[in-house]
N, CA, C and O atoms as CSV, one atom per row, in Angstrom:
chain,resi,resn,atom,element,x,y,z
A,1,MET,N,N,125.943,41.293,48.504
A,1,MET,CA,C,126.885,40.511,47.015
A,1,MET,C,C,126.568,41.820,46.354
A,1,MET,O,O,125.667,42.657,46.398
A,2,ASN,N,N,127.975,41.585,45.568
A,2,ASN,CA,C,128.280,42.771,45.072
A,2,ASN,C,C,128.313,42.298,43.459
A,2,ASN,O,O,129.219,41.555,43.081
A,3,ILE,N,N,127.212,42.797,42.469
A,3,ILE,CA,C,127.697,42.648,41.420
A,3,ILE,C,C,128.046,43.715,40.500
A,3,ILE,O,O,127.677,44.888,40.454
A,4,LYS,N,N,128.970,42.934,39.663
A,4,LYS,CA,C,129.704,44.404,38.830
A,4,LYS,C,C,128.903,44.677,37.528
A,4,LYS,O,O,128.448,43.649,37.026
A,5,PRO,N,N,128.645,45.761,36.909
A,5,PRO,CA,C,127.674,45.774,35.749
A,5,PRO,C,C,128.550,45.611,34.292
A,5,PRO,O,O,129.757,45.847,34.234
A,6,LYS,N,N,128.168,45.403,33.746
A,6,LYS,CA,C,128.548,44.559,32.562
A,6,LYS,C,C,128.517,45.696,31.342
A,6,LYS,O,O,128.970,45.481,30.218
A,7,PHE,N,N,127.913,46.918,31.762
A,7,PHE,CA,C,128.174,47.906,30.777
A,7,PHE,C,C,127.981,49.268,31.552
A,7,PHE,O,O,127.481,49.513,32.649
A,8,SER,N,N,128.538,50.035,30.619
A,8,SER,CA,C,128.918,51.472,31.100
A,8,SER,C,C,128.588,52.410,30.375
A,8,SER,O,O,128.986,52.518,29.215
A,9,LEU,N,N,127.822,53.217,30.939
A,9,LEU,CA,C,126.627,54.214,30.212
A,9,LEU,C,C,128.022,55.686,29.868
A,9,LEU,O,O,127.983,56.460,28.912
A,10,SER,N,N,129.016,55.667,30.890
A,10,SER,CA,C,129.925,56.143,30.384
A,10,SER,C,C,130.880,56.237,28.931
A,10,SER,O,O,131.462,57.152,28.349
A,11,LEU,N,N,130.695,54.754,28.693
A,11,LEU,CA,C,131.671,54.639,27.620
A,11,LEU,C,C,130.531,54.139,26.529
A,11,LEU,O,O,130.999,53.255,25.812
A,12,GLN,N,N,129.058,54.495,26.191
A,12,GLN,CA,C,128.120,54.132,25.528
A,12,GLN,C,C,128.945,54.406,24.245
A,12,GLN,O,O,129.221,53.533,23.422
A,13,ILE,N,N,129.373,55.933,24.144
A,13,ILE,CA,C,130.142,56.165,22.661
A,13,ILE,C,C,131.499,56.003,22.762
A,13,ILE,O,O,131.945,56.645,23.713
A,14,GLU,N,N,132.349,55.378,22.133
A,14,GLU,CA,C,133.631,55.059,21.981
A,14,GLU,C,C,134.222,56.638,22.286
A,14,GLU,O,O,133.752,57.623,21.717
A,15,PRO,N,N,135.271,56.701,23.226
A,15,PRO,CA,C,136.206,57.920,23.123
A,15,PRO,C,C,136.869,58.121,21.842
A,15,PRO,O,O,136.999,57.320,20.916
A,16,ALA,N,N,137.278,59.365,21.950
A,16,ALA,CA,C,138.163,59.833,20.454
A,16,ALA,C,C,139.565,59.170,20.847
A,16,ALA,O,O,139.992,58.922,21.975
A,17,SER,N,N,140.221,58.932,19.477
A,17,SER,CA,C,141.704,58.844,19.821
A,17,SER,C,C,142.338,59.788,20.822
A,17,SER,O,O,141.968,60.879,21.254
A,18,PRO,N,N,143.464,59.001,21.073
A,18,PRO,CA,C,144.302,60.577,21.874
A,18,PRO,C,C,144.503,61.454,20.921
A,18,PRO,O,O,144.049,62.534,21.300
A,19,SER,N,N,145.011,61.537,19.752
A,19,SER,CA,C,145.195,62.669,18.793
A,19,SER,C,C,144.293,63.477,18.405
A,19,SER,O,O,144.626,64.607,18.047
A,20,ILE,N,N,142.865,63.052,18.389
A,20,ILE,CA,C,141.754,63.806,18.275
A,20,ILE,C,C,141.549,64.230,19.398
A,20,ILE,O,O,141.369,65.446,19.448
A,21,ALA,N,N,141.487,63.469,20.711
A,21,ALA,CA,C,140.878,64.404,21.727
A,21,ALA,C,C,142.105,65.365,21.737
A,21,ALA,O,O,141.733,66.526,21.908
A,22,TYR,N,N,143.342,65.247,21.617
A,22,TYR,CA,C,144.186,66.280,22.009
A,22,TYR,C,C,143.979,67.673,21.536
A,22,TYR,O,O,144.066,68.693,22.219
A,23,ARG,N,N,143.575,67.536,19.750
A,23,ARG,CA,C,143.176,68.688,18.839
A,23,ARG,C,C,141.634,69.628,19.388
A,23,ARG,O,O,141.397,70.830,19.503
A,24,TYR,N,N,140.910,68.511,19.599
A,24,TYR,CA,C,139.394,69.100,20.102
A,24,TYR,C,C,139.890,69.878,21.471
A,24,TYR,O,O,139.673,71.090,21.494
A,25,PHE,N,N,140.551,69.270,22.637
A,25,PHE,CA,C,140.600,69.932,23.962
A,25,PHE,C,C,141.498,70.993,23.553
A,25,PHE,O,O,140.856,71.939,24.009
A,26,MET,N,N,142.552,71.534,23.006
A,26,MET,CA,C,143.442,72.619,22.583
A,26,MET,C,C,142.619,73.451,22.174
A,26,MET,O,O,142.387,74.531,22.717
A,27,ASN,N,N,141.865,72.827,20.725
A,27,ASN,CA,C,140.811,74.168,20.132
A,27,ASN,C,C,139.858,74.849,21.117
A,27,ASN,O,O,139.396,75.976,20.943
A,28,LYS,N,N,139.591,74.011,22.234
A,28,LYS,CA,C,138.419,74.313,23.309
A,28,LYS,C,C,139.241,75.210,24.222
A,28,LYS,O,O,138.653,76.253,24.509
A,29,LEU,N,N,140.335,75.081,24.699
A,29,LEU,CA,C,141.228,76.016,25.204
A,29,LEU,C,C,141.337,77.204,24.579
A,29,LEU,O,O,141.511,78.222,25.248
A,30,SER,N,N,141.264,77.241,23.401
A,30,SER,CA,C,141.863,78.595,22.357
A,30,SER,C,C,140.645,79.782,22.408
A,30,SER,O,O,140.630,80.998,22.216
A,31,TYR,N,N,139.723,78.852,22.741
A,31,TYR,CA,C,138.384,79.595,22.884
A,31,TYR,C,C,138.107,80.187,24.370
A,31,TYR,O,O,137.455,81.231,24.402
A,32,GLU,N,N,138.461,79.728,25.392
A,32,GLU,CA,C,137.996,80.079,26.651
A,32,GLU,C,C,138.907,79.934,27.772
A,32,GLU,O,O,139.776,79.062,27.782
A,33,THR,N,N,138.700,80.923,28.896
A,33,THR,CA,C,139.711,80.799,30.039
A,33,THR,C,C,138.888,80.966,31.332
A,33,THR,O,O,137.779,81.497,31.395
A,34,ASP,N,N,139.670,80.376,32.473
A,34,ASP,CA,C,138.727,80.178,33.448
A,34,ASP,C,C,138.789,81.171,34.675
A,34,ASP,O,O,139.647,82.053,34.642
A,35,ILE,N,N,138.117,81.103,35.525
A,35,ILE,CA,C,138.054,82.367,36.706
A,35,ILE,C,C,139.167,82.208,37.365
A,35,ILE,O,O,139.626,83.237,37.861
A,36,ALA,N,N,139.866,81.035,37.557
A,36,ALA,CA,C,141.445,81.016,38.112
A,36,ALA,C,C,142.195,81.719,37.362
A,36,ALA,O,O,142.751,82.718,37.820
A,37,ASP,N,N,142.333,81.386,36.246
A,37,ASP,CA,C,143.559,81.638,35.226
A,37,ASP,C,C,143.389,83.729,35.251
A,37,ASP,O,O,144.231,84.567,35.575
A,38,LEU,N,N,142.011,83.898,34.781
A,38,LEU,CA,C,141.949,85.467,35.097
A,38,LEU,C,C,142.230,86.265,36.128
A,38,LEU,O,O,142.810,87.349,36.075
A,39,SER,N,N,141.635,85.486,37.461
A,39,SER,CA,C,142.121,85.987,38.386
A,39,SER,C,C,143.710,86.240,38.645
A,39,SER,O,O,144.067,87.301,39.157
A,40,VAL,N,N,144.403,85.503,38.376
A,40,VAL,CA,C,145.556,85.752,38.405
A,40,VAL,C,C,146.313,86.750,37.770
A,40,VAL,O,O,147.255,87.396,38.227
A,41,ASP,N,N,145.751,86.802,36.586
A,41,ASP,CA,C,146.520,87.620,35.364
A,41,ASP,C,C,146.312,89.171,35.866
A,41,ASP,O,O,147.148,90.073,35.883
A,42,ILE,N,N,144.896,89.198,36.280
A,42,ILE,CA,C,144.609,90.678,36.871
A,42,ILE,C,C,145.098,91.168,38.106
A,42,ILE,O,O,145.303,92.345,38.403
A,43,LYS,N,N,145.340,89.712,39.101
A,43,LYS,CA,C,146.271,90.266,40.442
A,43,LYS,C,C,147.593,90.435,40.101
A,43,LYS,O,O,148.098,91.182,40.939
A,44,LYS,N,N,148.398,90.095,39.268
A,44,LYS,CA,C,149.550,90.104,38.594
A,44,LYS,C,C,149.795,91.434,37.671
A,44,LYS,O,O,150.884,91.942,37.405
A,45,GLY,N,N,148.417,91.889,37.228
A,45,GLY,CA,C,148.826,93.157,36.585
A,45,GLY,C,C,149.229,92.778,35.360
A,45,GLY,O,O,149.863,93.625,34.729
A,46,TYR,N,N,148.995,91.522,34.744
A,46,TYR,CA,C,149.475,91.599,33.371
A,46,TYR,C,C,148.595,91.956,32.301
A,46,TYR,O,O,147.473,91.467,32.168
A,47,GLU,N,N,149.250,93.060,31.312
A,47,GLU,CA,C,148.684,93.886,30.399
A,47,GLU,C,C,148.182,93.384,29.046
A,47,GLU,O,O,147.409,94.106,28.417
A,48,GLY,N,N,148.594,92.099,28.505
A,48,GLY,CA,C,148.096,91.557,27.701
A,48,GLY,C,C,146.869,91.260,27.224
A,48,GLY,O,O,146.708,90.723,26.128
A,49,ILE,N,N,145.670,91.672,28.213
A,49,ILE,CA,C,144.666,91.239,28.184
A,49,ILE,C,C,143.489,92.479,28.368
A,49,ILE,O,O,143.725,93.367,29.187
A,50,ILE,N,N,142.360,92.505,27.667
A,50,ILE,CA,C,141.481,93.729,27.719
A,50,ILE,C,C,139.828,92.602,28.265
A,50,ILE,O,O,139.311,91.781,27.508
A,51,VAL,N,N,139.452,92.835,29.357
A,51,VAL,CA,C,138.371,92.197,29.946
A,51,VAL,C,C,136.905,93.153,29.707
A,51,VAL,O,O,136.623,94.169,30.341
A,52,ILE,N,N,136.346,92.722,28.967
A,52,ILE,CA,C,134.941,93.173,28.497
A,52,ILE,C,C,133.749,92.902,29.041
A,52,ILE,O,O,133.191,91.890,28.617
A,53,ASP,N,N,133.175,93.568,29.912
A,53,ASP,CA,C,131.667,93.054,30.669
A,53,ASP,C,C,130.563,93.547,29.373
A,53,ASP,O,O,130.600,94.664,28.857
A,54,VAL,N,N,129.878,92.772,29.101
A,54,VAL,CA,C,129.193,92.625,27.928
A,54,VAL,C,C,127.801,92.810,28.303
A,54,VAL,O,O,126.945,92.888,27.422
A,55,ARG,N,N,127.455,92.900,29.734
A,55,ARG,CA,C,126.050,93.011,30.192
A,55,ARG,C,C,125.544,94.532,30.101
A,55,ARG,O,O,126.258,95.402,29.603
A,56,ASP,N,N,124.363,94.775,30.576
A,56,ASP,CA,C,124.057,96.380,30.741
A,56,ASP,C,C,124.953,97.182,31.436
A,56,ASP,O,O,125.763,96.795,32.278
A,57,PRO,N,N,124.708,98.716,30.910
A,57,PRO,CA,C,125.492,99.438,31.871
A,57,PRO,C,C,125.349,99.509,33.056
A,57,PRO,O,O,126.332,99.804,33.735
A,58,LYS,N,N,124.000,99.247,33.724
A,58,LYS,CA,C,123.425,99.333,35.105
A,58,LYS,C,C,124.019,98.255,35.673
A,58,LYS,O,O,124.506,98.439,36.789
A,59,SER,N,N,124.102,97.181,35.191
A,59,SER,CA,C,124.507,95.791,35.866
A,59,SER,C,C,125.806,96.207,36.218
A,59,SER,O,O,126.121,96.325,37.403
A,60,TYR,N,N,126.852,96.517,34.987
A,60,TYR,CA,C,128.348,96.820,35.109
A,60,TYR,C,C,128.073,97.484,36.272
A,60,TYR,O,O,128.081,96.838,37.320
A,61,GLU,N,N,127.779,98.916,36.287
A,61,GLU,CA,C,127.833,99.544,37.381
A,61,GLU,C,C,127.748,99.405,38.807
A,61,GLU,O,O,128.348,100.080,39.644
A,62,GLU,N,N,126.653,98.123,39.070
A,62,GLU,CA,C,126.723,98.202,40.278
A,62,GLU,C,C,127.576,96.954,40.625
A,62,GLU,O,O,127.457,96.650,41.812
A,63,CYS,N,N,128.552,96.003,39.788
A,63,CYS,CA,C,129.292,95.135,39.922
A,63,CYS,C,C,129.967,94.627,38.832
A,63,CYS,O,O,129.380,94.050,37.917
A,64,HIS,N,N,131.069,94.788,38.862
A,64,HIS,CA,C,132.070,94.169,37.926
A,64,HIS,C,C,133.564,93.633,38.327
A,64,HIS,O,O,134.194,94.003,39.318
A,65,ILE,N,N,134.050,92.572,37.234
A,65,ILE,CA,C,134.942,92.396,37.691
A,65,ILE,C,C,136.217,93.598,37.696
A,65,ILE,O,O,135.989,94.360,36.757
A,66,PRO,N,N,137.166,93.912,38.258
A,66,PRO,CA,C,138.174,94.626,38.235
A,66,PRO,C,C,138.888,94.899,37.181
A,66,PRO,O,O,139.151,93.879,36.544
A,67,THR,N,N,139.333,95.913,36.711
A,67,THR,CA,C,139.757,96.304,35.447
A,67,THR,C,C,139.009,96.141,34.069
A,67,THR,O,O,139.361,96.501,32.946
A,68,ALA,N,N,137.527,95.295,34.621
A,68,ALA,CA,C,137.013,95.305,33.222
A,68,ALA,C,C,136.437,96.704,32.760
A,68,ALA,O,O,136.384,97.760,33.391
A,69,LEU,N,N,135.919,96.332,31.163
A,69,LEU,CA,C,135.401,97.905,30.459
A,69,LEU,C,C,134.014,97.437,30.065
A,69,LEU,O,O,133.939,96.326,29.540
A,70,SER,N,N,132.554,98.365,30.310
A,70,SER,CA,C,131.811,98.018,29.969
A,70,SER,C,C,131.485,97.929,28.412
A,70,SER,O,O,131.744,98.960,27.791
A,71,LEU,N,N,131.161,97.272,27.958
A,71,LEU,CA,C,130.500,97.548,26.341
A,71,LEU,C,C,129.669,96.609,26.111
A,71,LEU,O,O,130.225,95.576,25.738
A,72,PRO,N,N,128.485,96.554,26.188
A,72,PRO,CA,C,127.196,95.780,25.807
A,72,PRO,C,C,127.369,95.193,24.562
A,72,PRO,O,O,127.743,95.894,23.621
A,73,SER,N,N,127.129,93.893,24.404
A,73,SER,CA,C,127.415,93.195,23.200
A,73,SER,C,C,127.037,93.505,21.684
A,73,SER,O,O,127.503,93.031,20.648
A,74,ASN,N,N,125.690,94.789,21.960
A,74,ASN,CA,C,124.886,95.222,20.861
A,74,ASN,C,C,125.562,96.694,20.825
A,74,ASN,O,O,125.004,97.489,20.069
A,75,LYS,N,N,126.864,97.236,21.653
A,75,LYS,CA,C,127.098,98.482,21.296
A,75,LYS,C,C,128.524,97.993,20.291
A,75,LYS,O,O,129.029,98.758,19.469
A,76,ILE,N,N,128.961,96.755,20.522
A,76,ILE,CA,C,130.177,96.471,19.855
A,76,ILE,C,C,130.531,96.606,18.101
A,76,ILE,O,O,130.163,95.867,17.188
A,77,SER,N,N,131.327,97.764,18.066
A,77,SER,CA,C,131.702,97.824,16.525
A,77,SER,C,C,132.870,98.387,16.535
A,77,SER,O,O,133.497,98.529,17.585
A,78,GLU,N,N,133.386,98.843,15.194
A,78,GLU,CA,C,134.752,99.186,14.826
A,78,GLU,C,C,134.913,101.049,15.564
A,78,GLU,O,O,136.008,101.587,15.727
A,79,GLU,N,N,134.005,101.502,15.789
A,79,GLU,CA,C,133.970,102.434,16.088
A,79,GLU,C,C,134.014,102.348,17.923
A,79,GLU,O,O,134.999,102.693,18.576
A,80,THR,N,N,133.201,102.011,18.301
A,80,THR,CA,C,133.511,101.616,20.015
A,80,THR,C,C,134.420,100.635,20.214
A,80,THR,O,O,134.393,100.375,21.417
A,81,THR,N,N,135.235,99.935,19.639
A,81,THR,CA,C,136.635,99.349,19.486
A,81,THR,C,C,138.045,99.828,19.264
A,81,THR,O,O,139.087,99.333,19.695
A,82,GLN,N,N,137.867,100.915,18.488
A,82,GLN,CA,C,138.944,101.732,17.950
A,82,GLN,C,C,140.364,101.804,19.224
A,82,GLN,O,O,141.502,101.485,18.879
A,83,SER,N,N,140.157,102.106,20.173
A,83,SER,CA,C,141.136,102.571,20.939
A,83,SER,C,C,141.620,100.956,21.739
A,83,SER,O,O,142.320,101.053,22.747
A,84,PHE,N,N,141.338,99.946,21.394
A,84,PHE,CA,C,141.527,98.871,21.640
A,84,PHE,C,C,142.778,98.158,21.057
A,84,PHE,O,O,142.617,98.082,19.839
A,85,SER,N,N,143.669,97.739,21.341
A,85,SER,CA,C,145.267,97.113,20.734
A,85,SER,C,C,144.725,95.638,20.428
A,85,SER,O,O,144.405,94.745,21.214
A,86,LYS,N,N,144.727,95.679,18.807
A,86,LYS,CA,C,144.434,94.405,18.485
A,86,LYS,C,C,146.119,93.378,18.918
A,86,LYS,O,O,146.087,92.191,18.592
A,87,ASP,N,N,147.193,93.807,19.479
A,87,ASP,CA,C,147.859,93.041,20.089
A,87,ASP,C,C,147.243,92.452,21.597
A,87,ASP,O,O,148.004,91.655,22.145
A,88,LYS,N,N,146.170,92.701,22.207
A,88,LYS,CA,C,146.217,92.498,23.198
A,88,LYS,C,C,144.784,91.375,22.761
A,88,LYS,O,O,144.139,91.508,21.721
A,89,VAL,N,N,144.526,90.351,23.771
A,89,VAL,CA,C,143.523,89.452,23.807
A,89,VAL,C,C,142.325,89.996,24.769
A,89,VAL,O,O,142.565,90.524,25.854
A,90,ILE,N,N,141.105,89.824,24.293
A,90,ILE,CA,C,139.906,90.269,24.870
A,90,ILE,C,C,139.206,88.885,25.092
A,90,ILE,O,O,139.054,87.865,24.419
A,91,ILE,N,N,138.830,89.340,26.415
A,91,ILE,CA,C,138.325,88.600,27.216
A,91,ILE,C,C,136.962,88.686,27.795
A,91,ILE,O,O,136.873,89.072,28.961
A,92,THR,N,N,135.803,88.353,27.084
A,92,THR,CA,C,134.309,88.438,27.407
A,92,THR,C,C,133.655,87.902,28.590
A,92,THR,O,O,134.065,86.846,29.072
A,93,TYR,N,N,132.966,88.343,28.950
A,93,TYR,CA,C,132.033,87.882,29.796
A,93,TYR,C,C,130.488,88.779,30.173
A,93,TYR,O,O,130.160,89.956,30.021
A,94,CYS,N,N,129.750,87.510,30.754
A,94,CYS,CA,C,128.089,88.148,30.758
A,94,CYS,C,C,127.810,87.812,32.107
A,94,CYS,O,O,128.710,87.546,32.904
A,95,TRP,N,N,126.479,87.812,32.433
A,95,TRP,CA,C,126.014,87.175,33.679
A,95,TRP,C,C,126.707,85.088,33.811
A,95,TRP,O,O,127.522,84.796,34.687
A,96,GLY,N,N,126.412,84.490,33.261
A,96,GLY,CA,C,126.269,83.151,33.729
A,96,GLY,C,C,126.647,81.965,32.466
A,96,GLY,O,O,126.638,82.161,31.251
A,97,PRO,N,N,126.891,81.014,33.020
A,97,PRO,CA,C,126.427,80.025,31.981
A,97,PRO,C,C,125.340,79.803,31.178
A,97,PRO,O,O,125.312,79.000,30.246
A,98,ALA,N,N,124.254,80.661,31.613
A,98,ALA,CA,C,122.867,80.547,30.915
A,98,ALA,C,C,122.120,81.805,30.190
A,98,ALA,O,O,120.993,82.192,29.884
A,99,CYS,N,N,123.705,82.246,30.105
A,99,CYS,CA,C,123.742,83.416,28.933
A,99,CYS,C,C,124.934,83.580,28.023
A,99,CYS,O,O,126.117,83.347,28.271
A,100,ASN,N,N,124.273,84.111,26.722
A,100,ASN,CA,C,125.308,83.713,25.736
A,100,ASN,C,C,125.878,85.106,25.341
A,100,ASN,O,O,126.706,85.215,24.436
A,101,GLY,N,N,125.382,86.222,26.086
A,101,GLY,CA,C,126.070,87.197,25.845
A,101,GLY,C,C,127.489,87.653,25.254
A,101,GLY,O,O,127.877,88.511,24.460
A,102,ALA,N,N,128.118,86.556,26.112
A,102,ALA,CA,C,129.568,86.736,25.861
A,102,ALA,C,C,130.324,86.245,24.690
A,102,ALA,O,O,131.349,86.643,24.135
A,103,THR,N,N,129.427,85.153,24.457
A,103,THR,CA,C,129.715,84.334,23.111
A,103,THR,C,C,129.392,85.391,21.921
A,103,THR,O,O,130.201,85.912,21.153
A,104,ARG,N,N,127.916,85.569,21.984
A,104,ARG,CA,C,127.835,87.003,20.840
A,104,ARG,C,C,128.601,88.214,20.914
A,104,ARG,O,O,128.284,88.999,20.021
A,105,ALA,N,N,129.507,88.629,21.681
A,105,ALA,CA,C,130.091,89.461,21.810
A,105,ALA,C,C,131.547,89.073,21.360
A,105,ALA,O,O,132.179,89.877,20.675
A,106,ALA,N,N,132.109,87.847,21.727
A,106,ALA,CA,C,133.116,87.193,20.912
A,106,ALA,C,C,132.890,87.260,19.501
A,106,ALA,O,O,133.696,87.842,18.774
A,107,VAL,N,N,131.755,86.655,19.009
A,107,VAL,CA,C,131.848,86.322,17.513
A,107,VAL,C,C,132.031,88.030,16.945
A,107,VAL,O,O,132.531,88.081,15.822
A,108,LYS,N,N,131.709,89.340,17.540
A,108,LYS,CA,C,131.407,90.484,17.199
A,108,LYS,C,C,133.269,90.991,17.102
A,108,LYS,O,O,133.730,91.700,16.208
A,109,PHE,N,N,133.991,90.456,18.153
A,109,PHE,CA,C,135.065,91.203,18.399
A,109,PHE,C,C,136.194,90.283,17.046
A,109,PHE,O,O,136.894,90.912,16.252
A,110,ALA,N,N,136.109,88.728,17.088
A,110,ALA,CA,C,136.462,88.153,16.126
A,110,ALA,C,C,136.380,88.730,14.791
A,110,ALA,O,O,137.315,89.003,14.038
A,111,ASN,N,N,134.932,88.899,14.574
A,111,ASN,CA,C,134.982,89.670,12.990
A,111,ASN,C,C,135.605,90.881,12.828
A,111,ASN,O,O,136.079,91.229,11.747
A,112,LEU,N,N,135.634,91.463,13.696
A,112,LEU,CA,C,136.259,92.805,13.925
A,112,LEU,C,C,137.762,92.599,14.036
A,112,LEU,O,O,138.480,93.597,14.096
A,113,GLY,N,N,138.414,91.104,14.076
A,113,GLY,CA,C,139.748,91.254,13.770
A,113,GLY,C,C,140.722,90.962,15.273
A,113,GLY,O,O,141.949,90.858,15.261
A,114,PHE,N,N,139.908,90.872,16.436
A,114,PHE,CA,C,140.808,90.497,17.570
A,114,PHE,C,C,140.603,89.185,17.984
A,114,PHE,O,O,139.670,88.487,17.588
A,115,ARG,N,N,141.409,88.859,18.728
A,115,ARG,CA,C,142.046,87.572,19.307
A,115,ARG,C,C,141.174,87.543,20.347
A,115,ARG,O,O,141.247,88.475,21.148
A,116,VAL,N,N,140.204,86.520,20.559
A,116,VAL,CA,C,139.206,86.595,21.762
A,116,VAL,C,C,139.113,85.310,22.572
A,116,VAL,O,O,139.408,84.262,21.998
A,117,LYS,N,N,138.712,85.279,23.920
A,117,LYS,CA,C,138.499,84.174,24.678
A,117,LYS,C,C,137.187,84.455,25.590
A,117,LYS,O,O,137.102,85.516,26.208
A,118,GLU,N,N,136.264,83.564,25.647
A,118,GLU,CA,C,135.150,83.613,26.598
A,118,GLU,C,C,135.389,83.463,27.803
A,118,GLU,O,O,135.880,82.335,27.837
A,119,LEU,N,N,135.364,83.976,29.159
A,119,LEU,CA,C,135.279,83.479,30.687
A,119,LEU,C,C,134.213,82.633,30.655
A,119,LEU,O,O,133.075,82.884,30.259
A,120,ILE,N,N,134.715,81.460,31.162
A,120,ILE,CA,C,133.782,80.336,31.873
A,120,ILE,C,C,132.730,80.912,32.730
A,120,ILE,O,O,133.073,81.912,33.361
A,121,GLY,N,N,131.604,80.522,32.877
A,121,GLY,CA,C,130.737,81.047,33.779
A,121,GLY,C,C,130.475,82.469,34.365
A,121,GLY,O,O,129.745,82.681,35.334
A,122,GLY,N,N,131.022,83.231,33.802
A,122,GLY,CA,C,130.919,84.687,33.904
A,122,GLY,C,C,130.632,85.601,35.172
A,122,GLY,O,O,131.249,85.305,36.195
A,123,ILE,N,N,130.040,86.334,35.199
A,123,ILE,CA,C,130.524,87.115,36.740
A,123,ILE,C,C,129.463,85.847,37.985
A,123,ILE,O,O,129.760,85.736,39.174
A,124,GLU,N,N,128.747,85.369,37.580
A,124,GLU,CA,C,128.104,84.033,38.263
A,124,GLU,C,C,129.142,83.356,38.989
A,124,GLU,O,O,129.105,83.346,40.220
A,125,TYR,N,N,130.349,82.614,38.157
A,125,TYR,CA,C,131.140,81.975,38.946
A,125,TYR,C,C,132.175,82.505,39.255
A,125,TYR,O,O,133.031,82.040,40.007
A,126,TRP,N,N,132.196,84.027,38.428
A,126,TRP,CA,C,133.565,84.839,39.624
A,126,TRP,C,C,133.099,84.651,40.899
A,126,TRP,O,O,133.645,84.075,41.840
A,127,ARG,N,N,131.835,85.298,40.822
A,127,ARG,CA,C,131.679,85.629,42.488
A,127,ARG,C,C,131.338,84.368,43.277
A,127,ARG,O,O,131.510,84.470,44.492
A,128,LYS,N,N,131.015,83.533,42.950
A,128,LYS,CA,C,130.803,82.241,43.425
A,128,LYS,C,C,132.203,81.503,43.831
A,128,LYS,O,O,132.226,80.707,44.770
A,129,GLU,N,N,133.360,81.812,43.074
A,129,GLU,CA,C,134.652,81.493,43.296
A,129,GLU,C,C,135.297,82.482,44.313
A,129,GLU,O,O,136.456,82.223,44.636
A,130,GLY,N,N,134.676,83.630,44.888
A,130,GLY,CA,C,134.918,84.453,45.516
A,130,GLY,C,C,136.060,85.623,45.069
A,130,GLY,O,O,136.767,86.255,45.854
A,131,GLY,N,N,136.046,85.735,43.633
A,131,GLY,CA,C,136.586,86.983,43.039
A,131,GLY,C,C,136.427,88.060,43.309
A,131,GLY,O,O,135.247,88.389,43.435
A,132,ASP,N,N,137.446,89.090,43.523
A,132,ASP,CA,C,136.907,90.326,43.788
A,132,ASP,C,C,136.001,91.054,42.849
A,132,ASP,O,O,135.939,90.644,41.690
A,133,VAL,N,N,135.188,92.237,43.268
A,133,VAL,CA,C,134.595,92.715,42.601
A,133,VAL,C,C,134.521,94.409,43.002
A,133,VAL,O,O,134.693,94.842,44.141
A,134,GLU,N,N,134.210,95.285,41.729
A,134,GLU,CA,C,133.772,96.614,42.005
A,134,GLU,C,C,132.510,97.170,41.462
A,134,GLU,O,O,131.784,96.689,40.591
A,135,GLY,N,N,132.384,98.250,42.122
A,135,GLY,CA,C,131.371,98.795,41.597
A,135,GLY,C,C,129.956,99.381,43.065
A,135,GLY,O,O,130.173,98.895,44.175
A,136,THR,N,N,129.224,99.931,42.994
A,136,THR,CA,C,128.207,100.359,43.814
A,136,THR,C,C,127.907,99.601,44.368
A,136,THR,O,O,128.233,99.749,45.546
A,137,LEU,N,N,127.300,98.583,44.135
A,137,LEU,CA,C,126.679,97.379,45.078
A,137,LEU,C,C,127.642,96.280,45.429
A,137,LEU,O,O,127.331,95.588,46.399
A,138,GLY,N,N,128.711,96.021,44.825
A,138,GLY,CA,C,129.862,95.296,44.708
A,138,GLY,C,C,128.965,93.643,44.833
A,138,GLY,O,O,128.169,93.183,44.014
A,139,ASP,N,N,129.426,93.031,46.118
A,139,ASP,CA,C,129.012,91.587,46.456
A,139,ASP,C,C,127.520,91.689,46.623
A,139,ASP,O,O,126.724,90.761,46.487
A,140,LYS,N,N,127.281,92.773,46.895
A,140,LYS,CA,C,125.666,92.604,47.472
A,140,LYS,C,C,124.521,92.468,45.786
A,140,LYS,O,O,123.332,92.153,45.748
A,141,ALA,N,N,125.131,92.712,44.997
A,141,ALA,CA,C,124.003,93.071,43.592
A,141,ALA,C,C,124.125,91.825,43.223
A,141,ALA,O,O,125.059,91.080,43.517
A,142,ASN,N,N,123.042,91.531,42.472
A,142,ASN,CA,C,122.307,90.635,42.112
A,142,ASN,C,C,123.269,89.747,41.199
A,142,ASN,O,O,123.920,90.353,40.348
A,143,ILE,N,N,123.429,88.235,41.312
A,143,ILE,CA,C,124.297,87.532,40.477
A,143,ILE,C,C,123.654,87.088,39.583
A,143,ILE,O,O,124.412,86.675,38.706
A,144,TYR,N,N,122.415,86.925,39.290
A,144,TYR,CA,C,121.800,86.393,38.083
A,144,TYR,C,C,120.936,87.557,37.424
A,144,TYR,O,O,120.255,88.394,38.017
A,145,TRP,N,N,121.111,87.421,36.175
A,145,TRP,CA,C,120.239,88.415,35.233
A,145,TRP,C,C,118.946,87.915,35.611
A,145,TRP,O,O,118.714,86.713,35.748
A,146,GLN,N,N,117.846,89.108,35.832
A,146,GLN,CA,C,116.392,88.469,36.540
A,146,GLN,C,C,115.517,89.282,35.284
A,146,GLN,O,O,115.738,90.391,34.797
A,147,MET,N,N,114.470,88.313,34.972
A,147,MET,CA,C,113.418,88.675,33.889
A,147,MET,C,C,112.549,89.900,34.933
A,147,MET,O,O,112.012,89.722,36.026
A,148,LYS,N,N,112.654,90.988,34.217
A,148,LYS,CA,C,111.513,91.897,34.288
A,148,LYS,C,C,110.163,91.682,34.310
A,148,LYS,O,O,109.697,91.189,33.282
A,149,SER,N,N,109.575,91.868,35.013
A,149,SER,CA,C,107.864,91.725,35.295
A,149,SER,C,C,106.883,92.286,34.824
A,149,SER,O,O,105.755,91.985,35.212
């Protein structure tokens, strides 16, 4: 016997109107980019972006996205970004979705007058989706940040 439910958990809260949903999702897309889009841009050699790895220098040295520069979020300042063109869009990344380092870095870049987006999923999702990496350990490096005991 197939009983049809009378209540939807997905629709407990009424969805937004199409115009409000459009504005919300357009705003969301203006703050972030995904692995596939960044990968295509890097492979095509698109020069309108600067990819910034905001993890610690050792993690960057061991494994990072090709073309990425190392600039830990606590080092972002007018002095450390003076060579960056404000005509380019900064794309920040950190370890993964459990790390807010890329978000903190994006705040700093925006405060310095840069247009900025955050890479969804960080290096974790980049590697899980098969993105190329560079570094001394490459794809053998840790995929997650690990607490030191």
